[in-house]
C-alpha positions as CSV (number, residue, x, y, z in Angstrom):
1,X,42.2,-99.4,-10.5
2,X,41.5,-100.4,-14.1
3,X,41.7,-97.2,-16.3
4,X,38.5,-98.2,-18.1
5,X,36.6,-98.4,-14.9
6,X,38.1,-95.1,-13.7
7,X,37.0,-93.3,-16.8
8,X,33.5,-94.8,-16.7
9,X,33.1,-94.0,-13.1
10,X,34.1,-90.4,-13.7
11,X,31.4,-90.3,-16.5
12,X,28.8,-91.7,-14.0
13,X,29.7,-89.0,-11.5
14,X,29.5,-86.3,-14.2
15,X,26.1,-87.5,-15.4
16,X,24.8,-87.6,-11.8
17,X,26.0,-84.0,-11.2
18,X,24.5,-82.7,-14.5
19,X,21.2,-84.3,-13.6
20,X,21.3,-82.8,-10.1
21,X,22.0,-79.3,-11.4
22,X,19.2,-79.6,-14.0
23,X,16.7,-80.9,-11.4
24,X,17.6,-78.1,-9.0
25,X,17.0,-75.5,-11.8
26,X,13.6,-77.1,-12.6
27,X,12.6,-77.2,-9.0
28,X,13.4,-73.5,-8.5
29,X,12.2,-72.3,-12.0
30,X,9.2,-70.4,-10.7
31,X,10.7,-68.8,-7.7
32,X,10.8,-65.0,-7.9
33,X,11.3,-61.7,-6.0
34,X,9.7,-58.4,-6.8
35,X,12.0,-55.9,-8.4
36,X,12.0,-52.7,-10.4
37,X,13.4,-52.0,-13.9
38,X,17.2,-51.6,-13.9
39,X,17.5,-52.6,-10.2
40,X,20.1,-55.2,-9.2
41,X,19.0,-58.7,-8.6
42,X,17.1,-58.9,-5.3
43,X,18.4,-61.1,-2.5
44,X,16.9,-64.5,-2.3
45,X,16.3,-65.1,-6.0
46,X,17.5,-68.5,-7.1
47,X,20.3,-68.2,-9.6
48,X,20.2,-70.7,-12.4
49,X,23.2,-72.9,-12.8
50,X,24.9,-74.9,-15.5
51,X,27.2,-77.9,-15.5
52,X,30.1,-78.1,-17.8
53,X,32.4,-81.1,-18.3
54,X,36.1,-80.9,-18.8
55,X,38.4,-83.8,-19.7
56,X,41.0,-84.9,-17.3
57,X,44.5,-85.7,-18.4
58,X,44.9,-89.5,-18.5
59,X,41.2,-90.1,-19.2
60,X,38.0,-89.2,-17.5
61,X,35.9,-86.1,-17.0
62,X,35.2,-83.6,-14.2
63,X,32.1,-81.4,-14.0
64,X,32.2,-77.8,-12.9
65,X,29.0,-76.1,-11.7
66,X,28.7,-72.4,-12.2
67,X,25.9,-69.8,-12.5
68,X,24.3,-69.3,-15.9
69,X,25.0,-66.1,-17.7
70,X,22.7,-64.3,-17.0
71,X,21.6,-66.3,-13.9
72,X,18.3,-64.3,-13.6
73,X,15.9,-62.5,-15.8
74,X,13.3,-59.8,-15.1
75,X,9.8,-60.4,-16.3
76,X,6.2,-59.1,-15.9
77,X,4.6,-60.5,-12.7
78,X,1.0,-59.3,-12.0
79,X,1.3,-60.7,-8.5
80,X,4.3,-58.5,-7.7
81,X,3.7,-55.1,-6.0
82,X,6.0,-53.5,-8.6
83,X,4.6,-55.4,-11.6
84,X,8.0,-56.9,-12.2
85,X,9.9,-59.8,-10.7
86,X,13.3,-61.3,-11.0
87,X,13.2,-65.0,-12.1
88,X,15.8,-67.6,-12.5
89,X,17.0,-67.9,-16.1
90,X,15.6,-71.4,-16.5
91,X,14.4,-72.8,-19.9
92,X,12.4,-75.9,-19.1
93,X,12.9,-77.3,-22.6
94,X,16.6,-76.9,-22.3
95,X,16.5,-78.6,-18.9
96,X,14.5,-81.5,-20.3
97,X,17.2,-82.0,-22.9
98,X,19.9,-81.7,-20.3
99,X,18.2,-84.4,-18.3
100,X,17.8,-86.8,-21.3
101,X,21.5,-86.3,-22.2
102,X,22.6,-87.0,-18.6
103,X,20.5,-90.1,-18.5
104,X,21.9,-91.4,-21.8
105,X,25.5,-90.6,-20.6
106,X,24.8,-92.5,-17.3
107,X,23.5,-95.5,-19.2
108,X,26.4,-95.5,-21.6
109,X,29.0,-95.4,-18.8
110,X,27.1,-98.1,-16.9
111,X,27.3,-100.3,-20.0
112,X,31.0,-99.7,-20.2
113,X,31.4,-100.9,-16.6
114,X,29.2,-104.0,-17.3
115,X,31.2,-104.8,-20.4
116,X,34.5,-104.5,-18.6
117,X,33.2,-106.8,-15.8
118,X,32.2,-109.3,-18.5
119,X,35.7,-109.1,-20.0
120,X,37.3,-109.5,-16.6
121,X,35.1,-112.5,-15.8
122,X,36.0,-114.1,-19.1
123,X,39.7,-113.6,-18.5
124,X,39.4,-115.2,-15.1
125,X,37.4,-118.2,-16.4
126,X,40.4,-120.1,-17.7
127,X,40.1,-123.8,-17.7
128,X,43.2,-125.8,-17.0
């Protein structure tokens, strides 16, 4: 495979994974479980995730998904029987930025693929 296409495809996959992680965080941002101060994170609390990219030798990128540090936070929750709940550590503004960056990355990599296709087409359009 053409190395340019390989690199651009890995960029598309990375952007897709980053967008998926961010969307999952946003979808679960308001989930919570009652807890008490100092208690370990209760079972069933969504743990926020983050996607990090790493370059691949020879070109391209791979994306690792791992829990944020910290993945959950404790906050006041009047609806909780204890008055406190554990929430996923999701910042909606940060997630909006992550989604915009993923979209821009996807568009840029798609443009690379289109440009490479145009170059290939021009090379094959040789008149004799």
